[in-house]
C-alpha positions in Angstrom: -29.6 7.5 15.0 -30.0 9.7 11.9 -27.3 11.8 10.3 -29.2 14.2 8.1 -28.4 16.9 5.5 -25.1 15.6 4.4 -23.4 15.3 1.0 -22.8 11.6 0.9 -19.7 10.3 -0.9 -20.9 6.9 -2.1 -18.7 4.3 -3.9 -19.4 5.8 -7.4 -21.2 9.1 -6.9 -21.7 12.1 -4.6 -25.2 12.9 -3.4 -26.2 16.2 -1.9 -28.7 16.7 0.9 -29.1 13.1 1.9 -29.4 11.2 5.2 -28.1 8.0 6.8 -29.7 5.9 9.5 -27.4 4.0 11.8 -28.6 1.0 13.9 -26.5 -1.2 16.1 -23.3 0.3 14.6 -24.3 -0.5 11.0 -25.7 1.6 8.2 -29.4 0.6 8.1 -30.8 3.1 5.6 -29.8 5.7 3.1 -32.5 8.3 2.2 -32.5 11.1 -0.3 -33.4 14.4 1.4 -33.3 15.4 5.0 -35.1 14.2 8.1 -36.4 16.5 10.8 -35.7 14.0 13.7 -32.0 13.6 13.1 -29.3 13.2 15.7 -26.9 15.2 13.7 -27.5 17.9 11.1 -24.6 18.0 8.7 -25.3 21.4 7.3 -24.4 20.1 3.8 -21.0 18.9 4.9 -19.4 15.8 3.2 -19.9 12.5 4.8 -17.3 9.9 3.8 -16.5 6.4 5.0 -13.9 6.3 7.7 -10.3 6.0 6.3 -8.7 2.6 6.4 -4.9 3.0 6.9 -2.9 0.0 5.8 0.5 1.4 6.5 1.0 3.8 9.4 4.6 4.6 10.5 3.6 6.7 13.5 3.8 4.6 16.6 7.6 4.9 16.9 7.4 8.7 17.2 4.9 8.4 20.0 7.1 5.9 21.9 10.4 7.7 21.1 9.6 11.4 20.2 13.4 12.0 20.4 16.3 9.6 20.2 17.0 9.6 24.0 13.4 10.2 25.2 11.4 7.0 25.6 7.8 6.9 26.6 5.7 4.0 27.9 4.4 1.8 25.1 0.8 1.9 26.3 0.9 5.7 26.6 2.2 5.9 23.0 -0.6 3.7 21.7 -3.3 5.8 23.3 -1.8 9.0 22.1 -1.6 7.8 18.5 -5.2 6.5 18.8 -6.4 10.0 19.5 -4.5 11.5 16.6 -5.8 8.9 14.2 -9.4 9.4 15.2 -9.0 13.2 14.7 -7.6 12.5 11.2 -10.6 10.5 10.2 -8.9 7.1 10.4 -11.2 4.5 11.8 -9.2 1.3 10.9 -5.5 1.5 11.4 -2.8 -1.0 10.5 0.3 0.0 12.5 3.3 -0.8 10.3 5.8 -2.1 12.8 9.3 -2.9 11.7 11.5 -5.9 12.3 14.4 -3.9 11.0 18.2 -4.5 11.0 19.2 -0.9 11.8 17.3 2.3 12.3 17.7 6.0 13.2 15.2 5.2 15.9 17.7 3.0 17.7 16.1 0.6 20.1 12.5 1.5 19.1 12.8 -1.0 16.2 14.6 -3.6 18.2 13.2 -7.1 18.3 12.2 -6.6 22.0 10.4 -3.3 21.5 8.7 -4.3 18.3 7.3 -7.4 19.9 6.1 -5.5 22.9 4.4 -2.9 20.7 2.5 -5.7 18.8 1.5 -7.3 22.0 0.4 -3.9 23.4 -1.8 -3.2 20.5 -3.5 -6.5 20.8 -4.0 -6.2 24.5 -5.5 -2.7 24.3 -7.5 -3.2 21.1 -10.9 -3.3 22.8 -10.3 -0.1 24.7 -9.2 2.2 21.9 -11.2 4.7 19.8 -9.9 3.3 16.4 -9.9 -0.4 15.2 -6.2 -1.0 15.5 -4.5 -3.9 13.7 -0.9 -5.0 13.2 1.1 -4.8 9.9 4.4 -6.5 10.5 7.2 -5.3 8.3 9.7 -8.1 7.8 13.2 -7.0 6.6 14.1 -10.1 4.7 17.8 -10.0 5.6 17.0 -9.9 9.3 17.1 -13.6 9.9 17.3 -13.1 13.7 13.8 -11.6 13.8 12.2 -14.5 11.9 11.4 -16.7 14.9 9.8 -13.9 16.8 7.7 -12.9 13.8 6.7 -16.5 13.2 5.6 -16.9 16.8 3.5 -13.7 16.6 1.8 -14.8 13.4 1.1 -18.2 14.9 -0.6 -16.6 17.9 -2.9 -14.5 15.8 -1.2 -11.2 16.8 -0.5 -10.1 13.2 -3.0 -9.0 10.6 -0.8 -8.2 7.6 2.8 -8.8 6.6 4.9 -6.8 4.2 8.3 -8.0 2.8 10.9 -5.2 2.9 14.4 -5.2 1.5 16.3 -2.1 2.2 19.6 -3.5 0.9 21.5 -0.7 -0.7 21.7 -0.8 -4.4 18.1 -1.5 -5.2 14.6 -0.4 -4.3 14.4 2.8 -2.4 18.1 3.0 -2.0 19.3 2.3 -5.5 22.0 5.0 -5.3 24.7 3.3 -3.2 26.9 6.4 -3.0 24.1 8.5 -1.7 23.2 5.8 0.8 26.8 5.7 2.1 26.9 9.5 2.5 23.5 9.4 4.3 24.7 6.6 6.7 28.0 8.5 7.3 26.0 11.6 8.4 23.3 9.7 10.3 25.7 7.7 12.3 28.5 10.3 12.5 31.1 7.9 11.1 33.6 8.2 8.3 32.7 7.6 4.7 35.0 4.6 4.7 33.3 3.1 7.8 29.9 3.6 6.2 31.1 2.0 2.9 32.2 -1.1 4.9 28.9 -1.3 6.6 27.1 -1.0 3.3 29.2 -3.8 1.8 28.3 -6.0 4.7 24.6 -5.3 4.1 24.9 -6.2 0.5 26.7 -9.5 1.4 24.0 -10.4 3.8 21.5 -10.3 1.0 23.4 -13.1 -0.8 22.9 -15.5 2.2 20.9 -18.5 0.8 19.0 -18.7 4.2 17.4 -15.3 3.3 15.4 -16.9 0.5 14.5 -20.0 2.6 13.2 -18.0 5.5 11.4 -15.6 3.2 9.4 -18.5 1.7 8.7 -19.8 5.3 7.3 -16.5 6.4 5.2 -16.2 3.2 3.9 -19.7 3.5 2.9 -19.2 7.1 1.2 -15.9 6.4 -0.8 -17.4 3.5 -2.0 -20.3 5.6 -3.2 -17.8 8.2 -5.1 -15.8 5.5 -3.0 -12.7 6.1 -2.7 -10.0 3.4 0.8 -9.9 2.0 2.6 -6.9 0.5 5.9 -6.2 -1.2 7.6 -3.0 -0.5 9.5 -0.4 -2.7 9.3 -2.5 -5.9 11.6 -0.8 -8.4 11.1 -2.9 -11.6 8.7 -5.1 -13.4 11.0 -8.0 -12.7 10.9 -7.4 -8.9 7.1 -7.2 -9.1 6.9 -10.5 -10.9 9.1 -12.1 -8.3 6.9 -10.8 -5.5 3.7 -11.8 -7.3 5.0 -15.3 -7.8 5.7 -15.5 -4.0 2.0 -14.7 -3.4 1.8 -11.1 -2.5 -1.4 -9.2 -3.4 -0.2 -5.6 -2.8 2.7 -3.5 -4.0 3.5 -0.9 -1.4 5.2 2.4 -2.6 6.3 1.2 -6.0 9.4 3.2 -6.8 8.9 3.6 -10.6 5.9 3.9 -13.0 7.0 0.7 -14.7 6.8 -1.2 -11.4 3.4 0.2 -10.7 2.2 -0.7 -14.2 3.4 -4.3 -13.8 1.7 -4.6 -10.4 -1.6 -3.5 -11.9 -1.1 -5.8 -14.9 -0.7 -8.7 -12.5 -3.8 -7.7 -10.5 -2.0 -6.4 -7.4 -3.2 -3.5 -5.4 -0.9 -0.5 -5.5 -0.5 1.5 -2.4 1.2 4.9 -2.0 1.3 7.5 0.7 -1.2 10.3 1.3 1.7 12.7 2.2 3.2 12.0 -1.2 -0.1 12.9 -2.8 -0.5 16.0 -0.7 3.0 17.3 -1.5 2.9 16.1 -5.1 6.1 14.2 -4.8 7.9 11.5 -2.9 10.3 12.6 -0.1 12.8 10.1 -1.6 12.5 11.3 -5.2 10.6 8.2 -6.2 7.3 7.9 -8.1 4.7 10.6 -7.4 1.4 9.4 -6.1 -0.3 12.0 -8.4 1.5 10.7 -11.4 0.5 7.2 -10.6 -3.1 8.3 -10.2 -3.1 10.2 -13.5 -1.8 7.0 -15.2 -4.6 5.0 -13.6 -2.1 2.9 -11.6 -3.0 3.9 -8.1 -5.6 1.9 -6.1 -4.9 2.7 -2.5 -3.5 5.4 -0.3 -2.2 5.1 3.3 -1.2 7.6 6.0 2.5 6.5 5.8 4.1 8.8 8.3 1.4 11.6 8.6 -2.3 10.6 9.1 -3.5 14.2 8.9 -2.4 14.2 5.2 -5.2 11.7 4.3 -7.9 14.3 3.8 -6.0 16.8 1.7 -4.3 13.9 -0.2 -7.7 12.7 -1.2 -8.6 16.1 -2.7 -5.3 16.3 -4.5 -5.9 12.9 -6.1 -9.4 13.9 -7.0 -8.1 16.9 -8.8 -5.5 14.8 -10.6 -8.1 12.3 -11.9 -10.5 14.9 -13.3 -12.4 15.8 -10.2 -13.6 12.3 -9.3 -14.0 12.7 -5.6 -15.8 9.3 -5.2 -12.9 7.4 -6.8 -10.3 9.3 -4.7 -12.2 8.6 -1.5 -12.5 4.9 -2.4 -8.7 4.7 -2.5 -8.6 5.6 1.2 -11.7 3.6 2.2 -13.3 0.8 0.2 -10.3 -0.2 -1.8 -8.0 -0.1 1.2 -10.4 -2.3 3.1 -10.7 -4.8 0.3 -6.9 -4.9 -0.2 -6.7 -6.0 3.5 -9.5 -8.6 3.0 -12.1 -6.5 5.0 -15.5 -6.6 3.4 -17.6 -5.1 6.3 -16.4 -1.5 6.0 -15.2 1.2 3.6 -18.5 2.2 1.9 -21.5 4.2 2.8 -23.9 1.3 1.9 -26.6 -0.6 3.7 -25.0 -3.4 5.8 -21.6 -1.8 6.1 -20.1 -0.7 9.4 -21.0 2.9 10.3 -17.4 4.1 10.3 -17.9 7.6 9.0 -16.2 11.0 8.7 -17.8 14.4 8.6 -15.8 16.8 6.4 -16.1 20.5 5.9 -14.6 21.8 2.7 -13.0 25.2 2.3 -9.6 26.6 1.7 -8.3 23.9 4.1 -10.7 20.9 4.3 -11.3 19.8 7.9 -12.4 16.7 9.8 -15.3 17.8 12.0 -16.3 14.5 13.4 -15.4 10.8 13.2 -17.7 7.8 14.0 -16.7 4.3 14.5 -19.6 1.8 14.5 -21.9 4.8 14.8 -20.2 6.1 18.0 -18.5 9.5 18.0 -14.8 8.9 18.5 -13.8 12.5 17.6 -15.6 15.8 17.3 -14.4 19.4 17.3 -17.8 20.6 18.4 -19.0 22.1 15.2 -21.4 19.3 14.2 -24.8 20.0 15.6 -26.8 19.1 17.6 -24.4 17.2 19.8 -26.6 17.4 22.8 -29.1 15.1 21.1 -26.7 12.2 21.2 -26.4 12.4 25.0 -30.2 12.6 25.4 
């Protein structure tokens, strides 16, 4: 199969009017100029590698679109699968929480979380996108540790992040604001919320927290899983996580934390919605500021996969118009951060996970390919009939 007359976004440059040959799901040839016998004529559109999403917080909304409306897990996985393909995501790590408490209620319960992970693994071969599991371990949730350890041992987990949402540090460093938020969210008095926060802080001091954290880290490293820290808010916190063995700092809260992560050779990941909006929804570090400072290496869908494409263009603008470098953050660098070497680049020998993009006032995904197979098309990439023939 030939994809001809595209503007190729390669790892370090952008080439207009070029063609790519796909054979057995892999990129077999890259040729300057067009070919007359192509399967698809790109009409000059951009051709990017498929996006590799290392942190997608979307499955919960498909399973529980409203607090008291629960959908079947398999249904939710299939619905998310379609949305990801349409957003250009060809490899998706579902960030699934083993959390202590959540506005989603039961959807982050131990039982539901385990069922979602098992569902993704069971359905994996029938989905449009390459789905993987990113298990988010809240380090104070000691009751979830045995279940997570069993899932890791069974090969059901592909990545682990260590989260600590204890009020007073990280994303929730303003305790008073957290108390007020909890009071409103749970419809309880400020006093009751303050007592709950005090209990959360006391839980963090339990010596078993550190013991179990090291157990989870050790098991993950023995299985060869990627390990990430989450919401690092200081150089000291980054150092602590680095010494544990993490290789990625997700959503660093401050520029100082991001700088320390890069100094120590960690990947730094931030959300595409943050880049698109130009700011964090929590008032933390802006992805664009991190990019301008040369401290951003990877972007993820976070809570909104459609933000990937526009987020890439926003980052490109922030770093002097370097589209190739911005695309690499969502593709090659994301793949390498997860230990994946077979995807993320338009290069010979790489998987033909590709995204056709039309630029304009609002850039649009026109088609997505996984292993050379069309998994999404809006019908504007021609000639589609040749593929069926």
